[in-house]
C-alpha positions, 0 to 999 in steps of 0.5 A: 499499500502507498504511503498514506496521504492526508484524507483531503487527497482521497485514497492513494490506492483504488484497492482501498476504496470502501466499495468498488463502484464506478461512482466512488472510483470516479470521485476519488480520481477527480478529488486527486486531480483537483488536488494535484495528485495525478498518480494513483495506484491499483496495487502495482498499476499506476493510473496517471491523469494528464495535468496539462502543465509542468509539475515539479515532481520530476527533479533530482530530489524526487529521484533520490526519494524513490531510488531503492525504496518500495512501492508503499513507502512513497506517494504514488509516482511513475518513478515508484513503478520504474524502481520496482521494475528495475529492482525486480530485474536487478535483484531476481535477474528476471526480465521486466516490462512497463506497459504504457496505455491510453488514448491520444493526449493522455500523456503516454509519451511524456510518461515513457520519457520520464521513465527513461530519465529515471532509469538513466539517473539511477544507473552507472554510478561509476560513470563508465564512458561506454554506459554513458554513451548507451544512455545518451543514445536511448535518451536522444532517440526519443527526440528523433522518434517524436519528430518523425513519428508524432504529429499534432491532432485535434486531441494532442499537440504532440501525438504519437502516430506509431506504437513503440516498444523499447527493450533496454539491456542490462548487465549483471551490475544493473547498468544499461549496455544496449537496447532495441526499439520496435515500431508498430503501424505507423499512420502513414496515411497522415503523409498525404491527408490529414483531418481539419485542424491537424498537421502532418508529421512534425518533421515536415514542418521542422524542416521548412521552419528550421532548416537553413536558407542554404538547405532549403535552396539545395532542396528546392524548397520554400519556407511556407508549408501552405505552398505544398499539398501535403502540409497546407492543411496544417500550415495555419496551426504551425508554430514556427518558433517550436519547429525551429528549436525542435529542428535544432534539437533533432539535428543535434540528437541525430549527430549525438546518436551517430548519424553521419552528415551524408545520412542526415542530408539523405533523410531530409532529401527524402522529406523534401521529395515527398513534399514535391511529390504532393505537388505533382499533377496529372492530366489526360488527353483521353488516350494517355496521361501526362505530368503537368510541368516537369519542374517538380519532377526534375527536382524529385529526381535530383533529390532521390539521385535518379534520372528524370526519365526513370521518375516520369516512367515510374509515375506514368506506367506500370511494368507488368510481366505476362505469364509467358515471361514478356514484359509490357508497360501499362499506362496509368489512368489519371486516377491510377497515377494519382493513387500511385503518386500518393502510395509512393509518398506513403511508402517513402516515409514509411521506409524512411522511418523504418530505416531511421529505427533500424539505424538507431538499433544498429547503434544501441544493440548489444554486441559481442555479449558473452554471458559466461564472461559478462553474466546474465543479460537482463531486459526492461521493456517499455511499451508506449502504444496507442490506446483504444479509439472511437471516432465519428468515422472509424476506419482501417487504422482504428480497427487495427489499433482497437484489435491491438488494445484487445490483445493487450487487454486480454494479456493484462487480465491474464497476467494480473490473474496469473500473478494473483494466483501465483502469489496465492499458491506460493503463500499457501492461500486457498485461491478463489475463482474470480469471475471476469469478462474474457475478451478471447471471443472478440480477439477470435472474431478479428484473428481467427483463421479462416473465420476472422475479419482479418481472414475475410479481408485477405481473402477479398484482396486475393480474389481475382476481379473486382472486389469492392468494400461492399462485397467484403462487408457482405461476406463478413455479414454472411460468415459472422451473422451468428457472432454475439459481438459483430453486427451491421445494418443488414443483420440489424435492420432496425438499428438506424445508427449504421448505414447499409452496405457501408458500416459494421459494428464490433462490441469490444470490451471497451464499448461498441465501435462502428467502422466504415468499410470504405477503403478497408481493401485498399489499405489492407492491400497496401499496394505499391507498384514494383516500379517504384521499388526498383526506382529507389533501389536503383538510386545513386544515393547509397542511403536511399538504396539501403532503404529498398532492398526488395527493389533488387528483384526484376519484374520476371522474378516469381515472387511470393505474394506479400502479406497484407497490412492487416496480417503483418500488423497481426503477426507483429501484435502476436510477437509482441504479446508473446514477448510481454507474456514472458516478462514481469509486467508493470502498468501505467494507465494514462487518462485524458481529463478533458478535451480542452487541454485545461489544467482544472476541467475534469470531464466525468463522462470523458474519464469514465469512458476511458476507465471503462475501456482501460479495464481499471475497474476489473483491475480493482475487482481482481485485486479485491476479490481475495484479499485487498492487501498483502505484505511481508511480515517484517514490513507490516511489523515495522509499520504497525508495531507501535499499535501493540503493547507486545511488539513495541519497541521490539518484540520477544517472540520467536518470529515476526509472524507471531508478532504480526499475529499479536497485533492482529489479535489485539485489534480483533481482525482474526476473521479478516486476515489469512497468514501466508508463509511470508506474507499477511493477507488482509481482506477488507481495506476497513481493517487496514484503515483502522490500523492506519488511524491508530498508527496516525494517532500514535505517531504524534505521541511517539514523535514528541517522545522521540524528540524529547529523548533526542533533545535530552541526548543532545543536551547531555552530549553538549554538556559533556562537550562543554565540560570536556572543553573546559577541562582542556582549556584548563589544562592548556592555560596551566600549561601556558602559564607554566611554560611562561614561567619557565621562559621568564626564569630562563631568560632572567636567570643571570640578570644579576651578573649582567652589566645592565641588570637585564635591561636589554632582555626581551620579555616573552609574550605572556598568555592572556591569563597573565597579562596583568601579572606580566605588567606587575612583574615588569614593573618589579624588575624595573624597580629592582633594576633602578635600586641596583643603579642607585646603589652604585651612585656615590653619596656626593652625587645623590643631590644632583641625582635628585635634582635631575629627577625633579627636572625630569618630572618638570620638564618631561615633554617640554624640552628635548635636551635639558642636560640629563646626560652631563654633570650639573655645575649650577654656577656656569658663568664662573666657569666659562672655559671658552671665555675667561673674560666673561668668567672673571667679570662674573666672579667680580660682580658676584663678589660685589653682590655677596658683599652688598647682599651678604649671600653665601653661595650662588645656586645657579648662573647661566647664559639666556638666549633672546626670547627665553 
């Protein structure tokens, strides 16, 4: 079961609906779409609704969230089913496949691209160059196949007009080593005709809008799609900017895959030739048919590397070999010439598309793989194929597509039932018979030898003479009159919804579809004159010649009649079903919410119809017929052990099964479960939801408890860390103090014997804790040093020393030189050695003053400079 989202988002798994009704199914689907939940499970099947907008749910963080996780551990997502397929392939060495189905516009192509991106993202962690190269080609091939196989329709701007099945090969390490692509039923009729409002294949518009002027000039093309018959219908809806950027991306992808420049040029030469073929016109003078103007033919012959006469001859004549071996040329009627030109254009495109697919396969196919040396080669298949189609006018293409869906639906139900029954048997649970609609009767109606519709069509195509679509319909009415799933207006005269001699109806598993038989035989014959095949095989362009190997047969060679289009398609679908049947399948069912491509509109009737023909209700009923939910004991215990006192936080029982039994017994669900060998089976979703609700109620309590325990653990760890930090700081501080003391002691050990008593010794830088102590120690040393200096001064000089100290105090900062370095004589004028006359004069004056004033001693005498 998927991880439960809030109830406001509905049920994340349709298996858990209270009642399996279409009303509840649609209500849940609509609610999830409106809440932005585009994915929902049916067991292991993913139901995807196209959101018609970019959603931020495919980034690297999302990939990491789903990598290696189980389906039930995260909300529903494409990545979950992709990872499940990858794990099954890697763990059990079992081939798997992912089948993507749904109608045009439901999002199949985007789903397949996201699946490929996820597989590419989770593989090759060692970034091996050869593996990265394979991944790059696989991803780039999507861009190329979209350009040549997709088109804008009234339902979808990027509709795949072919079915695609891709095998991705993996080595024993789980890394991609190669792959192979198969394509089914390319809608080649679109090349020559489109419905109103639709476009031809993207490749034509990308060439016209994105090709350089030089390229278009060499191809004799102009940019306006309206100038060409095959593209003028979609010219009004063409978006040149998108086509231009897409053309660059396709060219880059072709080069990255490994196409040579010659091959790329040849591809676009074929496209140009097809466009010019559409403009070729014919006229008749009653006896013969001519081409109107040869300019287009001249350009076509240049593009396909053939001569003009051969091209004209192929368009106007048909070479026929008589029974006697004689070869004659039979001229076309104007109608036959137009038909042949259109058939040639369609065949050119079909051969080109097939050649591109084969060329990609030649690059990515596994070469020289030795299982003995490299281990088992496993495969993941991705099938992106058209869904059931019901149009106002359903023709041969819809008939083939709906037959394909009948085969796939049959396989889907068979594999789901087989998986269910196999799991029940492995777990020892009694299997209950499940009633379901077996559409084998409809498959037989289409493909049964000699009696089926395809056989009747083939018989009509082989019949000599003029056999029309109406005659074929009469034959079907005769042979299938008693079939419960076939009817026509002739068989039901009162049913006025069908036309006489024109329509028939098949009651498909998805609903009744009325087909118009008009054109069935021509499309089934898929006639292409041998002249065109020989024309292309004889081309001087080796790439184009390679596309037409069957053109080497001469007209006189007896060849086996080619198989019809319906038979070829039936054989390819039978082979596809056989290939899928031997793999473990995973399904993505895509739903288109509305026809307006709106992000908010949910068309209930439209969606209900898709739910019906995709068989989703049957899928839910198959899953619910026995037990709605099953899971391994260890996982059940891990998820619900907190709801039982005997299992929380850990049980002491002999096995996980006994612990799970204790949980079930405590809740009283004994009658609603069964115990398998390795799994618990729960019959009612209500029991599961009761467990989920109790778990949801306990989770906040457990979260708070865990938060409390964790916060306490963090606080205790923080406290221990702080204590350790303080202890380390204390030890380090003591170490630094002791180191500082030792260094001071080392430097000042001999200061008593120094001449300057350590005045020149540099003090070591103290640690921060000893800064004040350092200042005090320095001060003490200075005082000691001063004391030592003062002790050596004679007592007779002490008065002068004291005077100098007083002068220092008074004159500090006032004078630079105040005589501190010399002896102070006080009576300088009496001792002027340079001028004895001045000295004698001062002595005479001082004696006179002493006699007059009666003073005993001159304290100070000296010269004064002017201004002092």
